[in-house]
C-alpha positions in Angstrom: 19.7 -14.1 -29.2 19.6 -13.7 -25.5 16.3 -14.3 -23.6 15.5 -11.2 -21.7 13.0 -11.0 -18.8 11.8 -7.8 -17.2 10.8 -8.0 -13.5 8.7 -5.0 -12.6 7.7 -3.5 -9.3 5.8 -0.4 -8.2 8.5 1.9 -9.3 7.8 0.9 -12.9 4.4 2.8 -12.7 5.5 5.4 -10.3 4.4 8.3 -12.6 0.8 7.1 -12.4 0.4 4.9 -9.3 2.3 6.0 -6.1 4.9 3.7 -4.7 4.3 2.1 -1.2 5.9 5.0 0.6 3.5 7.5 -1.0 0.4 5.4 -1.2 -1.2 6.5 2.2 -0.6 10.2 1.4 -2.0 9.9 -2.1 -5.2 8.0 -1.1 -5.7 10.7 1.6 -5.4 13.3 -1.1 -7.8 11.5 -3.3 -10.4 11.2 -0.5 -10.1 15.0 0.0 -10.8 15.5 -3.7 -13.8 13.1 -3.6 -15.2 14.9 -0.6 -15.1 18.2 -2.6 -17.7 16.7 -4.9 -20.2 15.9 -2.1 -23.7 17.3 -2.3 -24.3 19.4 0.8 -26.4 17.6 3.5 -30.0 18.7 3.8 -29.6 21.4 1.2 -31.6 20.3 -1.8 -31.6 23.7 -3.3 -27.9 24.4 -2.9 -25.4 23.6 -5.6 -22.8 21.0 -4.9 -19.2 22.1 -4.1 -17.9 21.2 -7.5 -19.7 20.0 -10.7 -23.0 18.1 -10.9 -22.1 14.5 -11.7 -25.6 13.5 -12.7 -28.1 16.5 -12.3 -31.2 14.3 -12.6 -30.0 11.8 -10.1 -27.7 13.7 -7.9 -28.8 12.3 -4.5 -28.3 8.8 -5.7 -24.8 9.5 -7.0 -24.0 11.4 -3.8 -24.9 8.3 -1.7 -22.6 6.2 -3.9 -19.8 8.8 -3.5 -20.3 8.8 0.3 -20.1 5.0 0.3 -16.8 5.1 -1.6 -15.3 7.8 0.7 -16.3 5.7 3.7 -14.6 2.6 2.2 -11.4 4.5 1.4 -11.3 6.0 4.8 -11.7 2.6 6.3 -8.7 1.4 4.3 -6.6 4.3 5.4 -7.5 3.8 9.0 -6.9 0.1 8.9 -3.6 0.4 7.0 -2.2 3.3 9.1 -0.7 0.9 11.7 1.1 -1.2 9.0 4.0 -0.6 6.6 1.9 -1.2 3.5 -1.6 -2.3 2.4 -0.1 -5.6 1.4 0.9 -6.1 5.1 -2.7 -5.4 6.1 -3.9 -7.9 3.5 -1.4 -10.5 4.9 -2.8 -9.9 8.4 -6.4 -10.6 7.2 -5.2 -13.8 5.5 -3.4 -15.0 8.7 -6.4 -14.3 10.9 -9.0 -15.7 8.4 -10.8 -12.4 8.2 -12.3 -13.1 4.8 -14.8 -10.2 5.0 -12.1 -7.6 5.5 -9.8 -9.3 3.0 -12.5 -9.0 0.3 -13.3 -5.4 1.4 -9.7 -4.4 1.0 -9.5 -5.9 -2.5 -12.7 -4.0 -3.5 -11.1 -0.7 -2.3 -7.9 -1.4 -4.2 -9.8 -2.2 -7.4 -11.7 1.0 -7.2 -8.6 3.1 -6.3 -6.4 1.7 -9.0 -9.2 2.1 -11.6 -9.7 5.7 -10.4 -6.0 6.6 -10.7 -5.9 5.4 -14.3 -9.4 6.5 -15.4 -9.9 9.9 -13.8 -7.1 12.5 -13.8 -6.8 14.0 -10.3 -3.7 16.0 -10.3 -1.6 16.0 -7.2 -1.6 19.3 -5.4 0.8 18.4 -2.6 4.5 19.2 -3.0 6.9 18.9 -0.1 10.2 17.2 0.8 8.5 13.9 1.8 5.9 13.7 -0.9 6.2 14.9 -4.5 3.9 12.7 -6.6 3.8 13.8 -10.3 0.5 12.5 -11.6 0.0 11.1 -15.2 -2.8 8.9 -16.4 -0.4 6.6 -18.2 3.3 6.4 -17.3 4.9 7.6 -20.5 7.8 5.3 -20.1 5.6 2.4 -21.3 4.9 4.2 -24.6 8.7 4.5 -25.2 9.3 0.9 -24.2 6.6 -0.5 -26.5 7.8 1.6 -29.4 11.3 0.0 -29.0 10.2 -3.6 -28.6 7.5 -3.5 -31.3 7.8 -4.1 -35.0 5.1 -3.3 -37.6 3.2 -6.1 -39.2 0.1 -6.0 -41.4 -2.7 -4.1 -39.5 -1.0 -4.8 -36.1 2.2 -4.9 -34.1 4.5 -7.8 -33.2 6.3 -7.5 -29.9 9.8 -8.8 -29.6 9.6 -12.6 -28.9 12.8 -12.6 -26.9 11.3 -10.4 -24.2 9.1 -11.6 -21.4 7.7 -9.5 -18.5 6.9 -10.6 -15.0 5.3 -7.9 -12.9 4.1 -7.6 -9.3 1.9 -4.6 -10.2 -1.9 -4.7 -10.2 -2.2 -1.8 -12.7 -3.0 -2.0 -16.4 -0.4 0.6 -17.5 1.1 -1.7 -20.2 -2.4 -2.5 -21.6 -3.4 1.2 -21.7 -0.2 2.1 -23.4 -0.8 -0.7 -26.0 -4.3 0.8 -26.6 -2.5 3.9 -27.9 -0.9 1.9 -30.6 -3.7 -0.5 -31.4 -7.5 0.2 -31.2 -8.4 -3.0 -29.3 -10.2 -3.7 -26.1 -8.1 -4.7 -23.2 -9.2 -8.4 -23.2 -8.3 -8.5 -26.9 -4.8 -7.1 -26.2 -4.4 -9.6 -23.4 -5.3 -12.5 -25.7 -3.1 -11.3 -28.6 0.0 -10.6 -26.5 -0.4 -13.3 -23.8 -1.0 -10.8 -20.9 -2.1 -13.1 -18.1 -4.3 -13.5 -16.2 -7.3 -12.6 -18.4 -10.3 -10.7 -17.2 -12.5 -13.8 -17.0 -12.5 -17.5 -16.4 -11.8 -19.9 -19.3 -12.0 -23.6 -19.6 -8.6 -23.8 -21.3 -5.6 -24.3 -19.0 -3.1 -21.5 -18.8 -0.3 -23.7 -20.1 -2.3 -24.3 -23.3 -2.8 -20.5 -23.7 0.8 -19.6 -23.1 3.2 -20.0 -26.0 6.8 -19.8 -25.0 8.1 -18.5 -28.3 6.0 -15.4 -28.2 6.1 -12.2 -26.2 4.2 -12.5 -22.9 3.5 -10.6 -19.7 2.5 -12.4 -16.5 1.0 -10.4 -13.7 2.0 -12.2 -10.5 -0.5 -10.2 -8.5 -3.2 -10.2 -11.1 -5.5 -7.3 -12.2 -7.0 -4.5 -10.1 -9.6 -3.6 -12.7 -13.4 -3.6 -13.2 -15.1 -5.3 -16.0 -18.1 -3.2 -16.8 -21.4 -3.8 -14.9 -22.9 -4.8 -18.2 -20.3 -7.4 -19.1 -21.5 -11.0 -19.7 -20.0 -14.3 -20.7 -19.5 -13.1 -24.3 -18.2 -9.6 -23.6 -15.7 -8.5 -21.1 -15.4 -4.8 -21.7 -13.8 -2.5 -19.2 -14.7 1.1 -18.7 -11.4 1.9 -20.3 -12.8 0.3 -23.5 -16.3 1.7 -23.3 -15.2 5.3 -22.9 -11.7 5.1 -24.5 -12.5 7.6 -27.3 -14.6 10.0 -25.1 -13.0 13.2 -24.2 -15.0 13.6 -21.0 -14.3 16.1 -18.3 -13.1 15.0 -14.8 -16.5 15.2 -13.2 -18.2 13.1 -16.0 -15.5 10.4 -15.7 -16.0 10.3 -12.0 -19.7 9.9 -12.5 -19.1 7.0 -14.8 -16.9 5.3 -12.2 -19.5 5.9 -9.5 -22.1 4.2 -11.6 -19.7 1.3 -12.1 -19.3 0.9 -8.3 -23.0 1.2 -7.7 -24.0 -1.5 -10.2 -21.1 -3.8 -9.8 -21.9 -7.0 -7.9 -18.6 -7.8 -6.2 -20.0 -10.8 -4.4 -20.8 -12.7 -7.5 -18.4 -11.1 -10.0 -14.9 -12.4 -10.5 -13.1 -9.0 -10.1 -11.7 -9.7 -6.7 -10.6 -13.2 -7.7 -8.3 -11.8 -10.4 -6.5 -9.6 -7.8 -4.2 -12.0 -6.1 -1.5 -11.7 -3.4 1.6 -13.9 -3.5 0.4 -16.3 -0.7 -2.8 -17.1 -2.6 -0.9 -19.7 -4.6 -0.5 -21.8 -1.4 -2.8 -24.8 -0.9 -3.9 -23.5 2.5 -5.5 -20.3 0.9 -9.2 -20.9 1.0 -10.5 -17.5 -0.1 -11.9 -16.7 -3.5 -9.1 -16.6 -6.1 -8.5 -17.2 -9.8 -8.5 -20.9 -10.0 -5.6 -21.0 -12.4 -3.4 -18.8 -10.2 -1.1 -21.6 -9.2 -0.6 -22.5 -12.8 0.1 -18.9 -13.6 3.0 -19.1 -11.2 4.3 -22.2 -12.9 4.3 -20.4 -16.3 6.3 -17.6 -14.6 8.8 -20.3 -13.6 9.1 -21.5 -17.2 9.9 -18.0 -18.3 12.5 -17.8 -15.5 14.1 -21.0 -16.7 14.9 -19.6 -20.1 16.2 -16.2 -18.8 19.7 -15.1 -19.7 19.3 -11.4 -19.0 17.1 -10.0 -16.1 16.0 -6.4 -16.0 14.7 -5.3 -12.6 12.8 -2.0 -12.6 11.4 -0.3 -9.5 11.2 -3.5 -7.5 12.5 -3.9 -3.9 11.9 -7.6 -3.3 9.5 -7.3 -0.3 9.4 -10.1 2.3 5.9 -11.2 1.3 7.0 -11.9 -2.2 10.2 -13.5 -1.2 9.1 -17.1 -1.4 7.8 -16.7 -5.0 10.9 -14.6 -6.0 13.1 -17.4 -4.6 11.2 -20.0 -6.7 11.8 -17.9 -9.8 15.6 -17.5 -9.1 16.0 -21.1 -8.4 14.8 -21.8 -11.9 17.3 -19.4 -13.6 20.3 -21.7 -14.3 21.1 -19.7 -17.4 21.1 -16.2 -15.8 24.3 -14.3 -16.7 23.5 -10.6 -16.1 21.1 -8.4 -14.1 20.2 -4.8 -14.9 18.8 -2.9 -11.9 17.0 0.3 -12.5 15.9 2.2 -9.4 16.5 5.5 -7.6 18.7 3.5 -5.2 19.9 0.5 -7.3 22.7 -0.3 -4.8 20.1 -1.1 -2.2 18.3 -3.4 -4.5 21.5 -5.2 -5.5 22.4 -5.7 -1.8 19.0 -7.2 -1.1 19.3 -9.6 -4.0 22.7 -10.7 -3.0 21.7 -11.3 0.6 18.3 -13.0 -0.2 19.0 -15.3 -3.1 21.6 -18.0 -3.5 22.1 -17.5 -7.2 23.8 -14.1 -6.6 26.2 -15.6 -4.0 27.7 -18.1 -6.4 31.2 -17.4 -7.7 33.7 -18.8 -10.2 37.5 -18.6 -10.3 39.2 -16.4 -12.8 43.0 -16.2 -13.5 44.8 -13.0 -12.6 47.8 -11.4 -14.4 50.0 -12.5 -11.5 49.2 -16.2 -11.9 46.7 -16.3 -9.1 42.9 -16.7 -9.0 40.1 -14.4 -8.1 36.6 -15.3 -7.1 34.1 -13.5 -9.4 30.3 -13.6 -9.1 28.7 -15.8 -11.8 25.9 -13.2 -12.3 27.1 -9.7 -13.2 25.2 -6.6 -12.2 24.7 -3.4 -14.1 23.2 -0.6 -12.0 21.5 2.7 -13.1 19.6 5.3 -11.2 18.4 7.1 -14.4 14.6 6.4 -14.3 13.5 8.6 -17.2 13.1 5.6 -19.6 13.0 1.9 -19.0 16.4 0.2 -19.4 16.9 -1.5 -22.8 19.8 -4.0 -22.5 22.3 -3.7 -25.4 21.9 -7.5 -25.7 18.5 -7.1 -27.2 20.0 -5.9 -30.5 22.8 -8.5 -30.6 22.4 -11.5 -33.0 
């Protein structure tokens, strides 16, 4: 059976996390919503604009809320001059601005956690911005239901499928939680979703079994472990409050408490959110120590790939070096499915950027001549309602 690798970009989670072009507008919208929760200044007897997050300790929570708003506004202001937040992070890396670099990561971790933990519906609809908000992108549920088989008290995911993703989110894990009542770290361990949420003595290559399903996050995780986590327990707030049907204001209060009690300086959260250049020897910031080995495992997956499925990924310049490493280790690649709103643009980028898609082979014509045909064939689709499932998945 063919070895199928999915390569995911921001478009694969676009129904929950906005793509790069909408990120600035969405964070601006979220800041506006957060500001509507603020307790009025110098008005101790006046009710807050929305709900009381923690009535007995409102001023303390308000200070935390103001701190978060300040940080997100800082990020918006800093990123305004750049194409993306990744571009800004790259600038901090090149200028050795470690303080701002870590501050940016802290903002991203909070923002990505917020978008997946608290449901703030998007109220803006115009020609340039039309973000439909879901807590979990429903396409993951459909995808998992297709690639999963039932086994005693659990699910087994198709062993011929591997996933490489550049996304920080935990959409896949949250979707799996709908099928299996396990904590996120338990799901990561069972299904080889790397990196984990904590440091381990074992080497990545010892944890990663090539004959099983696996998902490697090339940019790591933008996720809190809870403030009460310790070396024996690595719960996330998604685990601790998974079965609680709390209202929006209560969930926000929980997240504010998380921010307030979380020690970013000593905790590993920022280390597990990595950018592509952090695998380089010259990167001296705090990072997941096994990150370079994680990239090596991704190359091993690439080396066995016959069919590649690219979903919502535009091959940005900053990832180009790592993407090139992956494609150089794909000698067995025969076909690429591209799923995007503009798949022709993605195909053109791939053909121009990576040598493997420029290679051709001769084929005989009916007139006795020869044509030059690309070795790797493309199949393009702009239908983004469900993730593409290659027909090869069901061929013996």
